[in-house]
C-alpha positions as CSV (number, residue, x, y, z in Angstrom):
1,M,-18.3,-1.3,-11.0
2,R,-19.0,-4.0,-8.4
3,E,-16.8,-5.4,-5.7
4,L,-16.1,-9.2,-6.0
5,M,-15.4,-11.8,-3.4
6,G,-11.7,-12.9,-3.5
7,S,-8.5,-11.1,-4.4
8,I,-5.8,-11.4,-7.0
9,T,-7.0,-14.7,-8.4
10,V,-10.4,-13.4,-9.6
11,V,-8.5,-12.7,-12.8
12,E,-8.8,-15.7,-15.1
13,G,-5.4,-17.3,-15.7
14,V,-3.8,-16.0,-12.5
15,L,-2.9,-18.6,-9.9
16,A,-1.5,-18.1,-6.4
17,S,-0.3,-19.9,-3.4
18,G,1.0,-19.2,0.1
19,V,3.0,-21.7,2.2
20,S,5.1,-21.9,5.3
21,A,8.8,-22.1,4.3
22,G,10.1,-21.8,7.8
23,V,11.4,-18.2,7.5
24,K,9.2,-17.1,10.4
25,R,9.8,-18.7,13.7
26,S,6.1,-18.8,14.2
27,K,5.8,-21.4,11.3
28,E,3.0,-19.3,9.8
29,K,2.8,-18.9,6.0
30,D,5.7,-16.8,4.8
31,L,6.2,-17.4,1.1
32,A,3.8,-16.4,-1.6
33,L,3.8,-17.1,-5.3
34,I,1.7,-15.5,-8.0
35,F,1.7,-16.9,-11.6
36,C,0.1,-16.0,-14.9
37,R,-0.4,-19.0,-17.2
38,E,0.8,-16.7,-20.1
39,P,3.3,-13.8,-20.1
40,A,1.7,-10.6,-18.9
41,V,2.3,-6.9,-19.3
42,A,4.0,-5.7,-16.1
43,A,4.6,-2.4,-14.2
44,G,5.9,-1.5,-10.8
45,V,6.4,1.4,-8.4
46,F,9.1,1.2,-5.7
47,T,10.4,2.8,-2.5
48,T,12.4,6.1,-2.9
49,N,14.6,5.1,0.0
50,L,18.3,5.2,-1.0
51,M,18.8,2.0,1.0
52,K,16.9,-0.2,-1.4
53,A,16.8,-3.9,-0.7
54,P,18.3,-6.3,-3.3
55,P,14.9,-7.7,-4.3
56,V,13.7,-4.2,-5.0
57,L,16.8,-3.5,-7.2
58,L,16.4,-6.8,-9.1
59,T,12.7,-6.3,-9.7
60,Q,13.1,-2.7,-10.7
61,S,15.6,-3.7,-13.4
62,R,13.4,-6.5,-14.7
63,V,10.0,-4.7,-14.8
64,K,11.5,-2.1,-17.1
65,S,11.0,-4.7,-19.9
66,G,7.3,-4.3,-19.4
67,R,6.8,-8.1,-19.3
68,A,6.6,-10.7,-16.4
69,Q,4.9,-13.9,-15.6
70,A,5.4,-14.6,-11.9
71,I,6.0,-12.9,-8.5
72,V,7.7,-14.7,-5.6
73,A,7.7,-13.0,-2.2
74,N,8.7,-14.0,1.3
75,S,7.9,-12.4,4.6
76,G,9.9,-12.6,7.9
77,N,13.1,-11.4,6.3
78,A,13.6,-8.3,4.2
79,N,16.8,-9.3,2.5
80,A,17.8,-5.7,3.0
81,C,21.3,-4.3,3.7
82,T,22.7,-7.7,2.8
83,G,25.2,-6.6,0.1
84,K,26.1,-8.6,-3.0
85,A,25.2,-11.9,-1.2
86,G,21.6,-10.6,-0.8
87,F,21.4,-9.7,-4.4
88,E,22.5,-13.2,-5.4
89,D,19.9,-14.6,-3.0
90,A,17.2,-12.5,-4.6
91,R,18.4,-13.7,-8.0
92,R,18.4,-17.3,-6.8
93,M,14.8,-17.0,-5.6
94,A,13.8,-16.0,-9.1
95,Q,15.9,-18.8,-10.7
96,I,14.3,-21.5,-8.6
97,A,10.8,-20.3,-9.3
98,A,11.6,-20.1,-13.0
99,E,13.0,-23.6,-13.1
100,E,9.9,-25.0,-11.3
101,L,7.5,-23.0,-13.5
102,K,9.4,-23.7,-16.7
103,I,9.7,-20.0,-17.6
104,A,12.7,-17.6,-18.2
105,P,14.2,-16.3,-14.9
106,E,13.8,-12.7,-16.3
107,M,10.0,-13.2,-16.2
108,V,10.1,-13.7,-12.4
109,L,9.8,-10.7,-10.1
110,V,10.9,-10.9,-6.4
111,A,9.9,-9.2,-3.2
112,S,10.8,-9.6,0.5
113,T,9.6,-8.1,3.7
114,G,10.6,-8.5,7.4
115,V,13.7,-7.9,9.5
116,I,16.5,-5.9,7.9
117,G,20.2,-6.9,7.8
118,V,19.9,-10.7,7.9
119,R,20.6,-13.1,5.1
120,L,17.8,-15.2,3.8
121,P,17.7,-18.9,4.9
122,M,18.0,-20.0,1.3
123,D,17.7,-23.7,2.0
124,R,14.2,-23.1,3.5
125,I,13.4,-20.5,0.8
126,E,14.2,-23.0,-2.0
127,R,12.0,-25.8,-0.4
128,G,9.2,-23.2,0.1
129,I,9.3,-22.1,-3.5
130,R,9.0,-25.7,-4.8
131,Q,6.1,-26.3,-2.4
132,A,4.5,-23.1,-3.5
133,V,4.6,-24.1,-7.2
134,K,2.9,-27.4,-6.4
135,S,0.3,-25.5,-4.4
136,L,-0.7,-23.0,-7.1
137,S,-4.4,-22.6,-7.4
138,P,-7.0,-20.3,-8.9
139,K,-8.3,-20.0,-5.3
140,G,-4.9,-19.4,-3.8
141,G,-5.1,-15.6,-3.5
142,H,-6.1,-15.6,0.2
143,N,-3.2,-17.9,1.2
144,A,-0.8,-15.6,-0.7
145,A,-2.2,-12.6,1.1
146,R,-1.5,-14.3,4.4
147,A,2.0,-15.3,3.4
148,I,3.2,-11.7,2.9
149,M,2.0,-10.5,6.3
150,T,4.5,-9.4,9.0
151,T,3.0,-7.5,11.9
152,D,-0.3,-7.3,10.1
153,K,-3.3,-8.6,12.1
154,L,-5.4,-9.3,9.0
155,P,-4.8,-10.1,5.3
156,K,-5.6,-7.3,2.9
157,E,-7.5,-8.3,-0.3
158,C,-9.8,-6.5,-2.8
159,A,-11.2,-7.3,-6.2
160,V,-13.6,-5.5,-8.6
161,S,-15.3,-6.0,-11.9
162,L,-16.1,-3.1,-14.2
163,M,-16.7,-2.2,-17.9
164,V,-13.9,-0.9,-20.0
165,A,-14.7,-0.1,-23.7
166,G,-17.7,-2.3,-23.5
167,K,-15.9,-5.3,-22.0
168,E,-15.9,-6.7,-18.5
169,V,-12.5,-6.2,-16.9
170,R,-11.4,-7.6,-13.5
171,I,-8.8,-6.2,-11.1
172,G,-7.7,-8.0,-8.0
173,G,-5.0,-7.3,-5.4
174,I,-3.4,-8.2,-2.1
175,A,-1.3,-6.1,0.1
176,K,0.6,-6.1,3.4
177,G,1.6,-3.3,5.7
178,A,1.1,-2.2,9.3
179,G,4.3,-0.5,10.4
180,M,7.0,1.6,8.8
181,I,4.3,3.2,6.7
182,R,5.1,6.5,5.0
183,P,5.3,7.6,1.4
184,N,7.0,7.9,-0.9
185,M,6.0,5.0,-1.3
186,A,4.1,4.0,1.8
187,T,5.8,1.1,3.4
188,M,4.2,-2.0,2.1
189,L,3.9,-4.7,-0.5
190,C,1.1,-4.8,-3.0
191,F,0.5,-7.2,-5.9
192,L,-2.2,-6.6,-8.4
193,A,-3.5,-8.5,-11.5
194,T,-6.0,-7.6,-14.2
195,D,-7.2,-9.0,-17.5
196,V,-7.3,-5.6,-19.2
197,S,-5.5,-5.3,-22.5
198,I,-3.1,-2.3,-22.2
199,T,0.4,-1.3,-23.3
200,A,3.3,-1.4,-20.8
201,E,3.6,2.4,-21.0
202,M,0.0,3.0,-20.2
203,L,0.0,0.4,-17.4
204,Q,3.0,2.0,-15.8
205,S,1.3,5.4,-16.0
206,A,-1.9,4.1,-14.5
207,L,-0.2,2.4,-11.7
208,K,2.0,5.4,-10.8
209,E,-1.0,7.8,-10.8
210,S,-3.1,5.3,-8.8
211,V,-0.3,4.8,-6.2
212,D,0.1,8.6,-5.8
213,L,-3.6,8.9,-4.8
214,S,-3.6,5.8,-2.5
215,F,-0.5,4.3,-1.0
216,N,1.3,7.6,-1.2
217,R,-1.5,9.2,0.8
218,I,-1.3,7.1,3.9
219,T,0.9,7.2,7.0
220,V,1.1,5.2,10.2
221,D,4.4,6.3,11.8
222,G,6.4,8.4,9.3
223,D,9.0,5.7,8.6
224,M,9.9,4.6,5.1
225,S,11.0,1.1,4.4
226,T,13.8,-0.3,2.2
227,N,11.4,-2.8,0.5
228,D,8.3,-1.0,-0.7
229,T,7.0,-2.5,-3.9
230,V,3.8,-2.3,-5.9
231,L,3.5,-4.6,-8.9
232,I,0.8,-5.2,-11.4
233,L,0.4,-7.9,-14.1
234,A,-2.0,-7.5,-17.0
235,T,-3.0,-10.6,-18.9
236,G,-4.9,-8.9,-21.7
237,E,-7.6,-11.6,-21.7
238,A,-10.6,-9.2,-21.2
239,G,-10.9,-8.7,-25.0
240,N,-11.1,-4.9,-24.8
241,P,-9.3,-2.9,-27.6
242,Q,-5.8,-2.4,-26.3
243,I,-5.4,0.8,-24.2
244,K,-2.7,2.8,-25.9
245,E,-3.4,6.3,-24.8
246,K,-5.1,8.3,-22.0
247,D,-8.5,8.0,-23.5
248,E,-12.0,7.1,-22.1
249,A,-11.0,3.4,-21.7
250,Y,-7.9,4.5,-19.7
251,A,-10.1,6.6,-17.4
252,Q,-12.5,3.7,-16.9
253,F,-9.6,1.3,-16.0
254,R,-8.1,3.9,-13.7
255,E,-11.5,4.2,-11.8
256,G,-11.3,0.5,-11.0
257,L,-7.6,0.5,-10.2
258,D,-8.0,3.5,-7.9
259,Y,-10.9,1.7,-6.1
260,V,-8.7,-1.3,-5.4
261,T,-5.5,0.6,-4.4
262,R,-7.4,3.1,-2.2
263,K,-9.3,0.3,-0.4
264,L,-6.1,-1.7,0.2
265,A,-4.3,1.5,1.4
266,R,-7.1,2.3,3.9
267,M,-6.9,-1.3,5.1
268,I,-3.2,-0.9,5.8
269,V,-3.9,2.2,7.9
270,E,-6.8,0.5,9.8
271,D,-4.4,-2.4,10.6
272,G,-1.6,0.0,11.6
273,E,0.6,-1.4,14.4
274,G,-1.4,-0.9,17.6
275,A,-4.0,1.3,15.9
276,T,-7.5,1.7,17.3
277,K,-8.8,4.4,14.9
278,L,-8.7,5.2,11.2
279,V,-8.3,9.0,10.7
280,T,-9.1,10.8,7.5
281,V,-7.3,14.2,7.3
282,T,-8.6,16.5,4.6
283,V,-7.2,20.0,3.9
284,K,-9.3,22.3,1.7
285,G,-8.8,25.8,0.5
286,A,-5.1,25.5,-0.2
287,R,-3.3,27.6,-2.8
288,N,-2.4,24.4,-4.7
289,E,-2.5,20.6,-4.3
290,S,1.1,20.4,-3.2
291,E,0.5,22.7,-0.3
292,A,-2.8,21.0,0.6
293,E,-1.0,17.7,0.7
294,M,1.8,19.1,2.8
295,A,-0.7,20.5,5.3
296,A,-2.7,17.3,5.5
297,R,0.4,15.2,5.9
298,A,1.8,17.4,8.7
299,V,-1.4,16.8,10.7
300,A,-1.6,13.1,9.8
301,E,2.0,12.5,10.9
302,S,2.1,14.6,14.0
303,P,2.8,12.4,17.1
304,L,0.9,14.9,19.2
305,V,-2.2,14.8,17.1
306,K,-2.1,11.0,16.9
307,T,-1.6,10.5,20.6
308,A,-4.4,13.0,21.4
309,I,-6.8,11.0,19.2
310,Y,-5.8,7.8,21.0
311,G,-6.4,9.5,24.3
312,M,-9.8,10.9,23.0
313,D,-8.6,14.4,23.7
314,P,-10.1,16.9,21.2
315,N,-6.9,19.1,21.3
316,W,-7.5,21.1,18.2
317,G,-4.4,23.3,19.0
318,R,-2.2,20.4,17.9
319,V,-3.9,20.3,14.5
320,A,-3.6,24.1,14.1
321,A,0.1,23.9,15.1
322,A,0.8,21.2,12.5
323,L,-0.9,23.2,9.8
324,G,1.3,26.2,10.7
325,Y,4.6,24.4,10.4
326,S,3.6,22.3,7.3
327,G,5.0,24.8,4.8
328,A,1.6,25.7,3.3
329,V,1.0,29.4,3.0
330,F,-2.2,30.8,4.4
331,D,-3.7,33.5,6.8
332,P,-4.0,32.0,10.3
333,E,-6.9,34.2,11.0
334,K,-8.9,32.5,8.2
335,V,-8.4,28.9,9.2
336,Q,-11.4,26.6,10.0
337,I,-11.2,23.1,11.6
338,W,-13.8,20.4,12.0
339,F,-13.8,17.1,13.8
340,D,-16.4,15.1,11.7
341,D,-19.2,17.7,11.2
342,L,-18.4,19.6,14.4
343,Q,-16.7,22.9,13.7
344,I,-14.3,23.7,16.5
345,V,-12.2,26.5,14.9
346,D,-13.4,29.5,12.9
347,N,-11.3,32.4,11.7
348,G,-8.3,30.9,13.6
349,V,-10.0,30.8,17.1
350,A,-12.1,28.3,18.9
351,T,-15.9,28.2,18.3
352,D,-18.3,27.8,21.2
353,Y,-18.3,24.0,20.7
354,D,-19.2,21.5,23.4
355,E,-16.1,19.7,24.7
356,D,-18.0,16.6,25.6
357,S,-19.5,16.3,22.1
358,A,-16.0,16.6,20.6
359,R,-14.7,14.0,23.0
360,K,-17.4,11.6,22.0
361,L,-16.4,11.9,18.3
362,L,-12.9,10.8,19.2
363,M,-14.4,7.7,20.9
364,K,-15.4,6.3,17.5
365,N,-13.0,4.1,15.5
366,N,-13.3,6.3,12.4
367,L,-12.7,10.0,12.6
368,R,-12.5,12.8,10.0
369,I,-10.4,15.9,10.6
370,T,-11.1,18.7,8.1
371,A,-9.3,22.0,7.8
372,N,-10.1,24.9,5.4
373,L,-7.1,27.2,4.9
374,N,-9.3,29.6,2.8
375,A,-6.3,30.5,0.7
376,G,-7.3,28.8,-2.6
377,D,-9.3,26.0,-4.2
378,A,-7.0,23.0,-3.8
379,E,-7.5,20.1,-1.5
380,A,-5.9,16.8,-0.5
381,T,-6.6,13.8,1.8
382,I,-4.2,11.7,3.9
383,W,-5.3,8.6,5.8
384,T,-3.6,7.9,9.1
385,C,-4.3,6.3,12.5
386,D,-3.8,6.9,16.2
387,L,-0.5,6.3,17.9
388,T,-0.7,3.9,20.9
389,D,1.4,2.3,23.5
390,E,0.8,-1.0,21.7
391,Y,2.8,0.4,18.7
392,I,5.7,1.0,21.1
393,R,5.4,-2.6,22.5
394,I,5.3,-4.1,19.0
395,N,8.4,-2.3,17.7
396,A,10.4,-2.5,20.9
397,S,10.4,-6.3,20.5
398,Y,10.2,-6.7,16.7
399,R,13.4,-8.7,16.2
400,S,13.0,-10.7,19.4
């Protein structure tokens, strides 16, 4: 497997664009369009929030068919908590795109992200969609990645090439997310494309499994959005024998898909609102994977742990406390904790570590926290970031 330059449009037959429709007051790009020249196999994973936005509900219903050809997405306005009118706006977005692309409306998937509770400015959205169709390009992936950004500082793109059943397969994707990041799913949008030949059932399975190990393993602030959406389109042009079961070819495809989703997931955490550090929390020695994940998530989501990391304070007691209330079952007198490779807790008590050395580790912009519960063989990893005063500033003035 090798990483490629580019993003979603590295897949032959996939075009994209990103334009400024005027949804954002900043006049930055705010409408993205992704289009497959031919109908594709489709799959999706969505937020579990009960307050699902109309575009999520519409796309959820359409992706069940296992077929799609286009994705239209806007930023700056989530079209969430907007009632029946919001649903009609989402449907209208798909209708306009379908008319311009000369495809059936049911083949268009819709996504929105931004401020909750405000109707879409449909006159601007309509003009933007028509402009986006005219701007479609095999080099338009980067513009699409920029068009779905909200509080993101940087666009998030990744693409790979790998062999599946003796054929070269490409996978590319774009994502957005910086705040309201918590599973299930992590709060974000992600659009993926591949040329692998695969059934809709196997594509849905691969996407769900990959999301569980990537976007569902990140957290910035413990908040879950109303609009989380991950979509993938598979054109089938790679020429591999169609993947119909979880065989070796399926595993090969999953390896590439996991690489892309995990990299995009880490990029979201690194770009967390106000974040200065990427933190990898790994819990080992748990009784089962569920308890390992619970323990790792408790540490990763603890405001006290996150603020201590920002303040470069090696306060391991906060990590120990989070493990203790996580719900995982273990003997506190057997717990071990490391910051990077520096062990600071052994058998539940502090080692004779050097405080200055520990503090220097927290000065880096990439930190590993590892805990061994010594209660079993299971482990899990969650990616998070520090919690800073900049995060408060960003979210205190998000709507204004």
